[in-house]
Every structure is written in structure tokens, then in C-alpha cells.
FITORBA-698693 format. One line per field, with one value per residue (C-alpha): residue number from 0; z, x negated, y; residue in three letters. Coordinates in nm, 2 decimals, decimal comma, padded with zeros to 4 digits. Each point is the difference from the previous one (the first is absolute). Layout:
% residues N
seq <- c(NUM  ...)
up <- c(Z  ...)
east <- c(X  ...)
north <- c(Y  ...)
type <- c(Ala  ...)
This chain:
% residues 536
seq <- c(0  1  2  3  4  5  6  7  8  9  10  11  12  13  14  15  16  17  18  19  20  21  22  23  24  25  26  27  28  29  30  31  32  33  34  35  36  37  38  39  40  41  42  43  44  45  46  47  48  49  50  51  52  53  54  55  56  57  58  59  60  61  62  63  64  65  66  67  68  69  70  71  72  73  74  75  76  77  78  79  80  81  82  83  84  85  86  87  88  89  90  91  92  93  94  95  96  97  98  99  100  101  102  103  104  105  106  107  108  109  110  111  112  113  114  115  116  117  118  119  120  121  122  123  124  125  126  127  128  129  130  131  132  133  134  135  136  137  138  139  140  141  142  143  144  145  146  147  148  149  150  151  152  153  154  155  156  157  158  159  160  161  162  163  164  165  166  167  168  169  170  171  172  173  174  175  176  177  178  179  180  181  182  183  184  185  186  187  188  189  190  191  192  193  194  195  196  197  198  199  200  201  202  203  204  205  206  207  208  209  210  211  212  213  214  215  216  217  218  219  220  221  222  223  224  225  226  227  228  229  230  231  232  233  234  235  236  237  238  239  240  241  242  243  244  245  246  247  248  249  250  251  252  253  254  255  256  257  258  259  260  261  262  263  264  265  266  267  268  269  270  271  272  273  274  275  276  277  278  279  280  281  282  283  284  285  286  287  288  289  290  291  292  293  294  295  296  297  298  299  300  301  302  303  304  305  306  307  308  309  310  311  312  313  314  315  316  317  318  319  320  321  322  323  324  325  326  327  328  329  330  331  332  333  334  335  336  337  338  339  340  341  342  343  344  345  346  347  348  349  350  351  352  353  354  355  356  357  358  359  360  361  362  363  364  365  366  367  368  369  370  371  372  373  374  375  376  377  378  379  380  381  382  383  384  385  386  387  388  389  390  391  392  393  394  395  396  397  398  399  400  401  402  403  404  405  406  407  408  409  410  411  412  413  414  415  416  417  418  419  420  421  422  423  424  425  426  427  428  429  430  431  432  433  434  435  436  437  438  439  440  441  442  443  444  445  446  447  448  449  450  451  452  453  454  455  456  457  458  459  460  461  462  463  464  465  466  467  468  469  470  471  472  473  474  475  476  477  478  479  480  481  482  483  484  485  486  487  488  489  490  491  492  493  494  495  496  497  498  499  500  501  502  503  504  505  506  507  508  509  510  511  512  513  514  515  516  517  518  519  520  521  522  523  524  525  526  527  528  529  530  531  532  533  534  535)
up <- c(-02,49  00,35  00,31  00,26  00,26  00,29  -00,12  -00,22  -00,20  00,03  00,01  00,27  -00,11  00,22  00,29  00,32  00,31  00,36  00,09  00,32  -00,15  00,18  00,34  -00,07  -00,08  00,31  00,24  -00,12  -00,07  -00,36  -00,12  00,16  -00,22  -00,31  00,08  00,04  -00,33  -00,17  00,18  -00,12  00,26  -00,09  00,11  00,06  00,04  00,05  00,28  -00,01  -00,07  -00,06  -00,09  -00,29  00,05  -00,22  -00,33  -00,21  -00,24  00,30  00,10  -00,28  00,18  00,32  -00,19  -00,18  00,32  00,17  -00,31  -00,01  00,38  00,04  -00,28  00,13  -00,19  00,02  -00,08  00,10  -00,35  -00,03  00,32  -00,12  -00,33  00,17  00,24  -00,27  -00,17  00,31  00,06  -00,36  00,07  00,32  -00,19  -00,29  00,16  -00,26  -00,29  00,17  00,08  -00,37  -00,14  00,23  -00,08  -00,37  00,00  00,23  -00,23  -00,32  00,15  00,08  -00,35  -00,14  00,21  -00,12  -00,36  00,05  00,11  00,15  -00,32  -00,12  -00,07  -00,20  00,07  -00,15  -00,34  -00,25  -00,06  -00,12  00,37  00,11  -00,27  00,12  00,35  -00,12  -00,18  00,32  00,19  -00,24  00,03  00,38  00,01  -00,23  00,18  00,35  -00,10  -00,17  00,31  00,22  -00,22  00,03  00,37  00,05  -00,23  00,19  00,37  00,00  00,01  00,37  -00,03  00,09  00,07  -00,25  -00,01  -00,09  -00,24  -00,17  -00,04  -00,17  -00,23  -00,10  -00,06  -00,23  -00,19  -00,04  -00,08  -00,20  -00,15  -00,34  00,13  00,17  -00,32  -00,21  00,24  00,00  -00,38  00,00  00,25  -00,20  -00,33  00,15  00,20  -00,24  00,14  00,35  -00,12  00,28  -00,13  00,21  -00,06  -00,08  -00,29  -00,16  -00,22  -00,08  -00,31  -00,09  -00,29  -00,08  -00,30  -00,09  -00,26  -00,16  -00,30  -00,25  -00,08  -00,28  00,00  00,16  00,33  00,26  00,19  00,22  00,17  00,13  00,22  -00,17  00,22  00,31  00,11  00,16  -00,19  00,23  -00,10  00,17  00,05  00,01  -00,21  -00,14  -00,16  -00,33  -00,23  00,15  -00,03  -00,36  -00,07  00,17  -00,21  -00,33  00,09  00,03  -00,35  -00,15  -00,20  00,23  00,32  00,21  00,25  00,29  00,15  -00,30  00,03  00,34  -00,13  -00,12  00,32  00,19  -00,21  00,05  00,38  -00,01  -00,20  00,25  00,29  -00,17  -00,08  00,34  00,18  -00,21  00,09  00,38  -00,01  -00,12  00,33  00,21  00,10  00,14  00,20  00,13  00,10  00,24  00,15  00,31  00,00  00,12  00,28  00,11  -00,02  00,19  00,28  00,04  00,00  00,25  00,25  -00,03  00,01  00,32  00,14  -00,05  00,22  00,27  -00,01  00,09  00,28  00,14  -00,02  00,15  00,32  -00,01  -00,01  -00,11  -00,30  -00,16  -00,28  00,16  -00,08  -00,07  00,23  00,11  00,13  00,36  00,02  00,11  00,05  00,04  00,17  00,11  -00,16  00,06  -00,05  -00,31  00,04  00,35  -00,10  -00,27  00,21  00,32  -00,15  00,24  -00,05  00,14  00,21  -00,22  00,08  -00,10  -00,05  -00,11  -00,04  -00,18  -00,05  00,17  -00,12  00,30  00,19  00,32  00,13  00,36  00,27  00,16  -00,11  -00,23  -00,04  -00,38  -00,08  -00,25  -00,16  -00,03  -00,17  -00,24  -00,09  -00,11  -00,20  -00,17  -00,09  -00,13  -00,23  -00,12  -00,07  -00,20  -00,23  -00,04  00,21  00,25  00,36  00,30  00,16  -00,03  -00,09  -00,08  -00,10  -00,03  -00,22  -00,26  00,10  -00,27  00,22  00,27  00,26  00,30  00,30  00,23  00,27  -00,09  00,21  00,03  -00,22  -00,13  -00,33  00,19  -00,03  00,27  00,31  -00,03  00,05  -00,27  -00,23  00,08  -00,07  -00,33  -00,12  00,11  -00,19  -00,31  00,04  00,03  -00,29  -00,22  00,12  -00,27  -00,02  00,13  00,25  00,28  00,26  00,25  00,32  00,21  00,34  -00,17  00,21  00,29  -00,01  00,21  00,33  00,03  00,03  -00,29  -00,22  00,08  -00,10  -00,33  -00,08  00,08  -00,23  -00,29  00,03  00,05  -00,32  -00,20  00,09  -00,07  -00,34  -00,05  00,02  00,15  00,29  00,19  00,30  00,27  00,29  00,36  00,03  00,25  00,03  -00,37  00,00  00,29  -00,15  -00,33  00,19  00,21  -00,32  -00,17  00,30  -00,01  -00,37  -00,11  -00,31  00,04  -00,28  00,24  00,11  00,29  00,02  00,29  00,03  00,21  00,33  00,22  00,38  00,06  -00,24  -00,29  -00,35  -00,24  -00,29  -00,08  -00,06  00,16  -00,03  00,33  00,12  00,05  00,30  00,26  00,01  -00,23  00,26  00,00  00,34  -00,15  -00,20  00,31  00,21  -00,28  -00,01  00,39  00,00  -00,25)
east <- c(01,56  00,15  -00,16  00,29  -00,19  00,09  00,35  00,26  00,08  -00,29  -00,37  -00,21  00,06  00,12  00,08  00,09  -00,21  00,11  00,03  -00,17  -00,26  -00,31  00,16  00,13  -00,35  -00,15  00,27  00,03  -00,37  00,06  -00,35  -00,10  00,27  -00,13  -00,36  00,05  00,19  -00,33  -00,18  -00,02  00,01  -00,26  00,06  -00,24  00,15  00,35  -00,10  -00,08  -00,37  -00,05  00,20  -00,14  -00,10  00,15  -00,19  00,05  00,25  00,21  00,08  00,25  00,19  00,00  00,15  00,25  00,12  00,03  00,19  00,26  00,05  00,07  00,25  00,32  00,24  00,36  00,23  00,04  -00,05  -00,33  -00,12  00,12  -00,18  -00,33  00,03  00,04  -00,30  -00,21  00,11  -00,11  -00,33  -00,06  00,09  -00,22  -00,30  -00,26  00,21  00,04  -00,37  -00,09  00,26  -00,12  -00,37  00,08  00,17  -00,27  -00,28  00,19  00,04  -00,38  -00,08  00,24  -00,16  -00,34  00,12  00,09  00,37  -00,05  -00,14  00,32  00,10  -00,15  -00,36  00,05  -00,18  00,13  -00,34  -00,11  -00,09  00,35  00,14  -00,21  00,13  00,36  -00,05  -00,15  00,29  00,25  -00,18  00,00  00,38  00,07  -00,23  00,14  00,36  -00,09  -00,18  00,28  00,25  -00,23  -00,03  00,37  00,05  -00,25  00,07  00,33  00,23  00,06  00,12  00,37  00,05  00,19  -00,28  -00,29  00,21  00,14  -00,34  -00,13  00,30  -00,05  -00,37  00,09  00,27  -00,20  -00,33  00,09  -00,24  00,07  -00,09  -00,31  -00,11  00,06  -00,22  -00,27  00,00  -00,05  -00,28  -00,17  00,04  -00,17  -00,26  -00,27  00,04  -00,11  -00,24  00,15  -00,13  00,02  -00,36  -00,32  -00,04  00,32  00,02  00,31  00,08  00,31  00,23  00,22  00,22  00,18  00,27  00,06  00,14  -00,23  00,10  -00,13  -00,38  -00,02  00,08  00,14  00,32  00,26  -00,26  00,14  -00,18  00,03  -00,23  -00,22  -00,20  -00,33  -00,23  -00,22  -00,31  -00,28  -00,33  -00,34  -00,31  00,16  00,29  -00,18  00,30  00,21  -00,30  -00,04  00,37  -00,02  -00,30  00,16  00,32  -00,20  -00,15  00,36  00,10  00,30  -00,19  -00,14  -00,28  00,09  -00,35  -00,13  00,23  00,07  00,28  00,19  -00,09  00,17  00,31  00,02  -00,03  00,26  00,23  -00,05  00,08  00,32  00,13  -00,06  00,13  00,32  00,04  -00,07  00,24  00,27  -00,05  00,02  00,36  -00,07  -00,28  00,19  00,29  -00,23  -00,18  00,22  00,09  -00,34  -00,02  00,35  -00,08  -00,33  00,17  00,31  -00,21  -00,23  00,29  00,06  -00,38  -00,01  00,30  -00,16  -00,29  00,25  00,14  -00,34  -00,05  00,33  -00,11  -00,34  00,17  00,26  00,30  00,34  00,16  00,34  00,17  00,24  00,37  00,18  00,31  00,21  -00,19  00,15  -00,14  -00,35  -00,09  -00,33  -00,16  -00,36  -00,10  -00,36  -00,21  -00,21  -00,24  -00,08  -00,07  -00,25  -00,18  -00,02  -00,03  00,26  00,36  00,24  00,30  00,31  00,33  00,35  00,29  00,36  00,17  00,33  00,19  -00,27  -00,17  -00,21  -00,24  -00,15  -00,30  -00,12  -00,19  -00,34  -00,31  -00,22  00,28  -00,02  00,27  -00,20  -00,13  00,36  00,11  -00,30  00,07  00,36  -00,15  -00,27  00,26  00,25  -00,27  -00,12  00,37  00,06  -00,28  00,09  -00,28  00,07  00,03  -00,19  00,30  00,19  00,31  00,07  00,32  00,04  00,16  -00,19  -00,13  -00,18  00,00  -00,23  -00,18  -00,23  -00,06  -00,26  -00,17  -00,35  -00,31  -00,11  -00,29  -00,19  00,20  00,32  00,08  00,26  00,11  00,10  00,37  00,00  -00,18  00,26  00,29  -00,16  -00,02  00,35  00,12  -00,17  00,17  00,35  -00,06  -00,08  00,26  00,21  00,26  -00,09  -00,25  -00,19  -00,20  -00,25  -00,08  -00,29  -00,03  00,13  00,02  -00,19  -00,25  00,22  00,18  00,23  00,30  -00,08  -00,11  00,33  00,21  -00,19  00,01  00,37  00,10  -00,21  00,09  00,36  00,01  -00,18  00,23  00,31  -00,16  -00,01  -00,38  -00,12  -00,23  -00,23  -00,17  -00,25  00,02  -00,11  00,25  00,22  00,25  00,06  00,03  00,24  00,22  00,02  00,08  00,28  00,16  -00,02  00,17  00,29  00,05  00,24  -00,20  -00,37  -00,26  -00,29  -00,22  -00,26  -00,32  -00,25  -00,35  00,02  -00,19  -00,05  00,05  -00,37  -00,03  -00,15  00,09  00,14  00,02  00,35  00,28  00,34  00,34  00,02  00,13  -00,25  -00,23  -00,03  -00,37  -00,29  -00,17  -00,32  -00,09  -00,07  -00,28  -00,12  -00,02  -00,18  -00,27  -00,03  -00,05  -00,28)
north <- c(00,86  00,02  -00,15  00,01  -00,20  00,23  00,10  -00,17  00,31  00,24  00,05  00,16  00,35  00,29  -00,24  00,19  -00,05  00,04  00,37  -00,07  -00,23  00,15  -00,03  -00,35  -00,12  00,16  -00,11  -00,35  -00,06  -00,10  00,08  -00,34  -00,16  00,18  -00,09  -00,37  -00,02  00,07  -00,28  -00,36  -00,28  -00,26  -00,35  -00,30  -00,34  00,15  00,22  00,38  00,04  00,38  00,31  00,17  00,36  00,26  00,07  00,29  -00,17  -00,12  00,36  -00,01  -00,28  00,22  00,30  -00,21  -00,15  00,33  00,15  -00,28  -00,04  00,38  00,00  -00,16  -00,22  00,14  -00,30  -00,36  -00,11  00,18  -00,17  -00,34  00,05  00,09  -00,28  -00,26  00,14  -00,02  -00,36  -00,08  00,17  -00,21  -00,32  00,08  00,17  -00,09  00,12  00,34  00,02  -00,08  00,24  00,28  -00,07  00,00  00,34  00,14  -00,11  00,11  00,36  00,00  -00,08  00,25  00,27  -00,10  00,03  00,36  00,00  00,35  00,14  00,19  00,36  00,28  -00,09  -00,35  -00,03  -00,24  -00,16  -00,34  -00,09  00,08  -00,21  -00,30  00,07  00,00  -00,34  -00,15  00,14  -00,15  -00,33  00,03  00,05  -00,30  -00,23  00,10  -00,06  -00,32  -00,13  00,12  -00,20  -00,30  00,02  00,03  -00,30  -00,22  00,10  00,18  -00,31  00,05  00,36  00,03  00,37  00,22  00,26  -00,24  -00,21  00,31  00,14  -00,31  00,00  00,36  -00,07  -00,29  00,20  00,32  -00,15  -00,30  -00,25  00,16  00,34  -00,12  -00,18  00,32  00,21  -00,27  00,00  00,38  -00,03  -00,27  00,20  00,32  -00,19  00,13  00,35  -00,10  -00,26  -00,22  -00,33  -00,31  -00,09  00,18  -00,22  00,13  00,30  00,20  00,19  00,21  -00,09  00,30  00,00  00,32  00,06  00,35  00,18  00,16  00,36  00,23  00,02  -00,35  00,15  -00,25  00,06  -00,19  -00,23  -00,32  -00,25  -00,33  -00,20  00,04  -00,30  -00,10  -00,22  -00,21  -00,17  -00,19  00,17  -00,16  -00,09  -00,31  00,19  00,05  -00,08  00,28  00,24  -00,08  00,06  00,34  00,09  -00,11  00,19  00,32  -00,04  00,01  00,32  00,06  -00,05  00,29  -00,06  00,24  -00,01  00,18  00,30  00,17  00,21  -00,30  -00,18  00,28  -00,01  -00,37  00,05  00,27  -00,23  -00,28  00,23  00,15  -00,35  -00,14  00,30  -00,03  -00,36  00,07  00,29  -00,23  -00,19  00,31  -00,04  -00,34  00,14  00,31  -00,22  -00,18  00,30  00,00  -00,36  -00,12  00,27  -00,11  -00,36  00,04  00,20  -00,22  -00,32  00,17  00,01  -00,37  -00,07  00,20  -00,17  -00,34  00,13  00,10  -00,35  -00,14  00,24  -00,10  -00,36  00,09  00,12  -00,29  00,25  -00,09  00,18  00,02  00,19  00,26  00,00  00,33  00,06  00,30  00,29  -00,04  -00,34  -00,10  -00,37  -00,17  -00,30  -00,03  00,34  00,07  00,31  -00,07  00,29  -00,08  -00,37  00,13  00,26  -00,19  -00,35  -00,13  -00,16  00,26  -00,10  -00,04  00,16  -00,07  00,25  -00,02  00,34  00,02  00,33  00,20  00,32  00,09  -00,23  00,13  -00,18  00,06  -00,20  -00,06  00,19  -00,21  -00,25  00,00  00,25  00,20  -00,32  -00,13  00,33  -00,01  -00,37  00,11  00,29  -00,20  -00,27  00,25  00,16  -00,35  -00,10  00,31  -00,07  -00,38  -00,14  -00,28  00,09  -00,14  -00,17  -00,32  00,20  00,36  00,18  00,38  00,27  00,21  00,34  00,18  00,31  -00,14  00,21  -00,05  00,24  -00,14  00,19  00,13  00,05  00,36  00,09  00,30  00,00  00,10  00,37  00,01  -00,20  -00,37  00,08  00,26  -00,26  -00,26  00,24  00,11  -00,35  -00,07  00,31  -00,12  -00,35  00,16  00,23  -00,31  -00,24  -00,15  -00,27  -00,35  00,13  -00,16  00,18  -00,17  00,20  -00,11  00,18  00,32  00,32  -00,16  00,29  00,22  -00,04  -00,30  00,23  00,22  -00,31  -00,18  00,29  00,05  -00,38  -00,03  00,29  -00,12  -00,37  00,07  00,22  -00,25  -00,29  00,22  00,06  -00,38  -00,02  -00,32  00,08  -00,23  00,16  -00,10  00,24  00,06  00,28  -00,17  00,27  00,00  -00,39  00,00  00,26  -00,18  -00,32  00,15  00,14  -00,33  -00,17  00,25  -00,04  -00,29  -00,07  00,10  -00,02  00,01  -00,29  00,00  -00,21  -00,01  -00,13  -00,32  -00,01  -00,30  00,04  00,01  00,29  -00,20  00,13  -00,26  00,24  -00,14  00,25  -00,10  00,16  00,19  00,33  00,28  -00,05  00,28  -00,03  -00,08  -00,21  00,22  -00,14  -00,34  00,16  00,19  -00,31  -00,19  00,27  00,00  -00,37  00,04)
type <- c(Unk  Unk  Unk  Unk  Unk  Unk  Unk  Unk  Unk  Unk  Unk  Unk  Unk  Unk  Unk  Unk  Unk  Unk  Unk  Unk  Unk  Unk  Unk  Unk  Unk  Unk  Unk  Unk  Unk  Unk  Unk  Unk  Unk  Unk  Unk  Unk  Unk  Unk  Unk  Unk  Unk  Unk  Unk  Unk  Unk  Unk  Unk  Unk  Unk  Unk  Unk  Unk  Unk  Unk  Unk  Unk  Unk  Unk  Unk  Unk  Unk  Unk  Unk  Unk  Unk  Unk  Unk  Unk  Unk  Unk  Unk  Unk  Unk  Unk  Unk  Unk  Unk  Unk  Unk  Unk  Unk  Unk  Unk  Unk  Unk  Unk  Unk  Unk  Unk  Unk  Unk  Unk  Unk  Unk  Unk  Unk  Unk  Unk  Unk  Unk  Unk  Unk  Unk  Unk  Unk  Unk  Unk  Unk  Unk  Unk  Unk  Unk  Unk  Unk  Unk  Unk  Unk  Unk  Unk  Unk  Unk  Unk  Unk  Unk  Unk  Unk  Unk  Unk  Unk  Unk  Unk  Unk  Unk  Unk  Unk  Unk  Unk  Unk  Unk  Unk  Unk  Unk  Unk  Unk  Unk  Unk  Unk  Unk  Unk  Unk  Unk  Unk  Unk  Unk  Unk  Unk  Unk  Unk  Unk  Unk  Unk  Unk  Unk  Unk  Unk  Unk  Unk  Unk  Unk  Unk  Unk  Unk  Unk  Unk  Unk  Unk  Unk  Unk  Unk  Unk  Unk  Unk  Unk  Unk  Unk  Unk  Unk  Unk  Unk  Unk  Unk  Unk  Unk  Unk  Unk  Unk  Unk  Unk  Unk  Unk  Unk  Unk  Unk  Unk  Unk  Unk  Unk  Unk  Unk  Unk  Unk  Unk  Unk  Unk  Unk  Unk  Unk  Unk  Unk  Unk  Unk  Unk  Unk  Unk  Unk  Unk  Unk  Unk  Unk  Unk  Unk  Unk  Unk  Unk  Unk  Unk  Unk  Unk  Unk  Unk  Unk  Unk  Unk  Unk  Unk  Unk  Unk  Unk  Unk  Unk  Unk  Unk  Unk  Unk  Unk  Unk  Unk  Unk  Unk  Unk  Unk  Unk  Unk  Unk  Unk  Unk  Unk  Unk  Unk  Unk  Unk  Unk  Unk  Unk  Unk  Unk  Unk  Unk  Unk  Unk  Unk  Unk  Unk  Unk  Unk  Unk  Unk  Unk  Unk  Unk  Unk  Unk  Unk  Unk  Unk  Unk  Unk  Unk  Unk  Unk  Unk  Unk  Unk  Unk  Unk  Unk  Unk  Unk  Unk  Unk  Unk  Unk  Unk  Unk  Unk  Unk  Unk  Unk  Unk  Unk  Unk  Unk  Unk  Unk  Unk  Unk  Unk  Unk  Unk  Unk  Unk  Unk  Unk  Unk  Unk  Unk  Unk  Unk  Unk  Unk  Unk  Unk  Unk  Unk  Unk  Unk  Unk  Unk  Unk  Unk  Unk  Unk  Unk  Unk  Unk  Unk  Unk  Unk  Unk  Unk  Unk  Unk  Unk  Unk  Unk  Unk  Unk  Unk  Unk  Unk  Unk  Unk  Unk  Unk  Unk  Unk  Unk  Unk  Unk  Unk  Unk  Unk  Unk  Unk  Unk  Unk  Unk  Unk  Unk  Unk  Unk  Unk  Unk  Unk  Unk  Unk  Unk  Unk  Unk  Unk  Unk  Unk  Unk  Unk  Unk  Unk  Unk  Unk  Unk  Unk  Unk  Unk  Unk  Unk  Unk  Unk  Unk  Unk  Unk  Unk  Unk  Unk  Unk  Unk  Unk  Unk  Unk  Unk  Unk  Unk  Unk  Unk  Unk  Unk  Unk  Unk  Unk  Unk  Unk  Unk  Unk  Unk  Unk  Unk  Unk  Unk  Unk  Unk  Unk  Unk  Unk  Unk  Unk  Unk  Unk  Unk  Unk  Unk  Unk  Unk  Unk  Unk  Unk  Unk  Unk  Unk  Unk  Unk  Unk  Unk  Unk  Unk  Unk  Unk  Unk  Unk  Unk  Unk  Unk  Unk  Unk  Unk  Unk  Unk  Unk  Unk  Unk  Unk  Unk  Unk  Unk  Unk  Unk  Unk  Unk  Unk  Unk  Unk  Unk  Unk  Unk  Unk  Unk  Unk  Unk  Unk  Unk  Unk  Unk  Unk  Unk  Unk  Unk  Unk  Unk  Unk  Unk  Unk  Unk  Unk  Unk  Unk  Unk  Unk  Unk  Unk  Unk  Unk  Unk  Unk  Unk  Unk  Unk  Unk  Unk  Unk)
């Protein structure tokens, strides 16, 4: 059975991650995003009461969100499919919670029954057979409960993924198939002594057919009937006890208690018959081995996405579902930096941008004016868009860039084996070596670790080469010579593909944290900060 909740045409197997995943997580602060995906927001009278701390089982949600976020979708159809699924999850939260809890509990029980007991060291014992019976029962019960849950609470589902899953579930685990498996479990219940009441006793009824050969030897055994006879236990059941006693006095009856050898042969017969019946169900069990793992993982993403929705609501942030456009277009309204909102518990200033037919964005302006925050907000939004999640903006439109890289300046630490400029150049070399089609690179204060003149030359050569290779580049820089040179060339070109933004600064030096379309400034207004320190 196929799950197909993350993709329309494939499961979560062999999915490619971002090549630069580790740097993306570090530069954009995505660990915070993964962490809150594992935390429930608890409400009291429609207001946030507490945020549940991560428990051991919730770590699975964190790892699931990380895995999916860092594995980009590559087509508009894939993004649309995932977005429709998330909309369904948001509109049917309780159903998603129950489905995830159901699969989570099912896998726990499966592990407890010895799922990992496989391979050469596995002994085909009576205890193992009992576990196999319980596993079969667990599978049947879980699928049955899932069908029932969808039937009772799934009327509001509209996405192709969830409706298709329910349809496949009904088609491949029909009522008739469920009835057949339940009949088998009922017939072999004597082997597990799995009675519903302590006052019930179970006894096997096994009827075998065979051919009699020369010397009254039996051959070609056929199982005619396997069933479980159930009777009441207790002191008042005198009639049943009398029947049993009388039957043992018949010439054809054998009382097993009186002969241990015959008792062992009877036990072996029970084992062989039940093992044969359970083995006939093995293809059904094997076909679902990967199914439940896939279902648990894929539901986990939507369960974590529901948590994200409540954290967005917690900080009163806007969100929208991004629209895929051409790669040379980038439009958004009131885009906010999600990670900053979570970590600092503030509502960040939103920014607006409308870039068409542009492959390079150069961001300059005042120190501490919000330039790096602006760049991170775009990076976080792009990553969230490319995994189908909503974006913290009232509108967001961008192209798809599965080849996505970040190059943010790093503080010098003891782990560095060379100077900071060498470290920056090494990271840039790795990015260039791994660039593929449909690439975007975010540069934040790159090459500012050397002199202004040398840094400008390095930045110009690298950025120019990237843009000529049709890589989309967004850069924040204090290298004024580099910015001015790029700006002059754009002014001389009849059709430029470069856009310039600057951090807005009021006349009194106050930072508004808004980015505006503006030519590169000739200063970073460092004196503003100096004067502020002197005043203090």
C-alpha cells in the first residue's frame, strides 16, 4: 500500500537534501524552526497558556521537520500538492493528531512485540509464533481503526493526497479482507490463550484429512478445519465438566494428561498447524512493513506543521502560501523574519519587494539597519516555500532553487585552522564546486574580513561570475567600492538585471529597519552608533 502524503507519485525514499544543508541551518537559524515544530501550544480559554516542553517522543517530530525542510521540492506541481495537504492538515487538526498518535502507538507496540527480532539468530519458537499472531492482529486492528477514523472525521478533507490515501486504504483493505483476517485470528485464538475474560477457556479444534498408505501410514495431510472452542469456566459449570469426563471414557478418546509423549506430539501438531496458517498471512504483513514507517514519518511532518501554525498564531504573525513564478522574479509584501520572532519574542518589521527580471540584489546601508535580518527573512521564506510550508508574509512569490547556498560571515573561533579570509574562500570554493542548475546564493557580509579594496575585488569577481552563470545572488555588503562598481555598470547597461536596496535611515539617524529601493550609499553611517554610545 502506498502512502504518498508528501509526494503525489513517490514515497520518502532516496530524497535529495540541500548540498549545503549544514551551512543553511547555521546561517538561517533553522534549528529554532525544527525545535518549535516539536512543541505543542496549549490554550486556555482561547489564549496561549503554555508551550509544552519537548518530550522524548516529540524528538521524532523535530527530526522529521528537519528532514523534510532540508529536502527541496523541485516543481510547481510538487509545491502545490504539498501546500494543499498542509491546508487540509490545518483545517482538520484533530484528525491529523489522532492519525499520528495512532501510528506512533502502533509502532511502539510493534517494537515491544519483537519487530527487531530478525535474521539468523531468530529462532522459530512457540513464543515467536505468538508474537507473529499479535503483530498480525495489531496490523488488522490499526488499519481497521484508521478506516473508521477517516469515515467518521474525514469528510472535510479536500486534498488529493489525503483523499487518495483513504481511497487506497478502502480498496486494498476491504471489509471482506478485514473479515477474513479477523476470522483467522478468531480461529487460532486458542494458541495465544487470548480470551476476553478470565472466566473463558479456549480449546483448539483441529481437523486434518489425509490418505492412508500401506501399513496404515498417513500421507498428504490437509487441514480441514482450525477453530477455537470457547467455554465458560467456573464452579457452576458442572454440566460441561461431566461432558468432558464422559468423553474421556470413550474408546476413541485419548486423555493427553496421562501421556507426556502424546501431549508433546499434540503440542507440536498445534504449533505446525498454526504456523502454517500464520505463514499464509505473511505476504500481507510483509507488504505493510515499510508502509507504517512511511505513514508515521509523513504524518509526522503534517503534525509538526500544525505545531508551527500555532506558534505563528502565538506571535500574531501573518502567513500565506507562496506562489511559484519565474526565477528572475521576487515579490513579497510584509515579509517578516520568522526565526527572529521566535527567538526574541518580538514582531519583526515587515518588508516589501518587487523585483522582476533581476538576478542580483545588492543590499547596502546603515549599520544595524536590518540588512542581515532582511536577507535571512528571504532565505527562511525560500526554504519554507520549497518544502511546501506557508511563509511569514502577506504575499510571497519566487522561483524554485533546489541548488540553494548561504555564505554568511563567521566569527573567528578556535575551530578555525586558518585565517577568516581563507575560511571564507574555502567555503565559497565548495559552493562553486557544487552549483547546479536553478541555483540561488545568499551572501551576507562576505569578504569583509580583509581590506575594503581587496574584499571589493574578490566580491566583484565572484558575484559577476555567478550572475553570468545565471545564478541568482542576493548579497548584503559593506564593501562600498564593490557596490558602487556594480551600480555604475548597471546604469550604463540598457537592460540591467540588478536591483539595489538600502536600509532606511531617518534624518535623526534612527533605524526604521525598512529596506527601500535605493542606490548604494557611500557610507554605513557608523558615526550614528558612535554618537549613541557617547550619549550613553
